Each structure stands twice: as structure tokens, then as C-alpha cells.
C-alpha angles and dihedrals in degrees: 000000000000120000123242092255091051091052092048091049091052091048092050090050091051093047091050090048093049094050092049094046093237116139096202121082127189124191132156090359093304124115126203124184119204126202098217145001089254089061090050089050091053091050091050091050091049091050091048090054091050091048091049091050091049090051091048097245135112130232108230118195122188127201117193119191122194128178138180137179093242093238 
């Protein structure tokens, strides 16, 4: 299992890659190539869940839906 610092290093590499638009990430001598930014986003979300679990906290996401008839 990866340590908290390893997970954070991987997340930072993915965030830097996403902001630069590059689909190839290298960390600790390992290289991973992603097909799209959506795939990078999913990897970042997965790492954030792992980091939260390692820190002993949960990620809570809320979705609020409101509707009206437009009258």
C-alpha cells in the first residue's frame, strides 16, 4: 500500500499534468500516459479518495436539485 506522501506526490504530478495539458505523467521513475483529460480527472478523484481514507476522513459530495414550473 502506498504511503500518504506517495499518494500526494502522484496527485501533484497529475494536477501539474492536467493544468499543462500534457497527457504523460512521470513520478518516481514511473511514466503513465493517459488518453484524455477526463481519464486524468478520474485518476485525480481516485487519489483524493485514497488520500482522504489514509488521513481518516471522508469526502462528502452533495448534489442539490431544485425545480420549478417557471410560472
